[in-house]
C-alpha positions, 0 to 999 in steps of 0.5 A: 581528845577533841578540842572544846568548842569555842563559842566566843571564837564562833561569835567573832567569826559570825560578826566578821562574816557580815563585814566588808573585807579589810585589814585587821589587827588581832591584838593580844592574839594569844595562840592566834586562833582568832587571827587564822580564822579571820584570814580564812574569811578573806581579811588581811590579818596581823596578829600581835602579842607579847608572847611569841612562843604561844602563837601557833600559826607562824608562816600562816599569819603575819605576826608582830611582837608588841605590848598592847599597854604601850605605844603600838608600832603602827601609823595612824588610821591604818586598820579597818578593824581591831580585835581585842578578845578577852584582853580588856579585863587584864589591863591596868591602863585600859583608857590609854590602850583603847585610845591607842587602838582608836588612833590606829583605826581608820575613821569608820573603822571598828573595834570588836572586843569581848570580856566576861559578862558579869551582869548575867544572872548566873554571875549575879547569883555568884556575887550574891553568895561569894562577893565575886563575879563569874571569871573573877573568883581568883584573889589577884594578889595570891594569883599573881604570886603563883609561879605557874601563872603569868602576870598578864593572865590576871583578871583585874577589872570586871567590866559592866556594860555601863562603864565599858560603853563610857570607855569606848565613848570617851575614846572616840568610839560609838557602840554599833552592836552588842552580842554574846558567845552563848546563853547560860543560866536559863534556869534563872529565867524566873528572875527576869520579870522581877529584874525588869520590874525593878528597872521599870521602877528606877526609870519612873523614879528618875522621870519623876525627879527630872533626872536622866532617862534610863530607857536606853540603858534599861533596854540593853540591861534587860536583853537576853544577851546581857541577862544570859550571855556568857561573854559581852561582845561589843562592836564599836565604830570610830567616829568620822 
């Protein structure tokens, strides 16, 4: 049976194709598929994870056992890139983690992370009827008590773009670009004019009251990557 196509992995590869080759840390690397693909592009890659047994590319990619939620065994300003693919939603201490990743990035270095995009229209419709975002349907307490599951597989925090952008900013990173893995829920396109109209009205109300300017964030929230993207992929740069 052929492996299921990994659209998110393809997006990461395409993002890195645009970048100057350098040193990459793939933290929370899992089986190592992201790490091996980046190495094939010519990057110097270190893969890191708590689960040594899950890593499938021993002898091909350098592997470092470490816990992303703790102080990392790397010096300051040593990596050109850090990959954090589908990890941030599992973390209990995301602000500490991103601050630590910023520490090991060189000035001008880049963090490329992904998380399920809870703001796409398919996810919003699910929340309307279920009260649960897409990819966050399991009940954390019962899920954690299932002996077949590993505790760090829990999806704990559903991230809107708004809060994730603030997390990065507060850690000394600025968003350079936003991507997604693939589009889904295109049959819900008829809702887009209503959403854009609502965003427009909110922007005008804020302007009338002299409140904050919503134009910047509304342009992001009304983009196809947010409205239809399955995953939210962000490339953020460490401030010089």
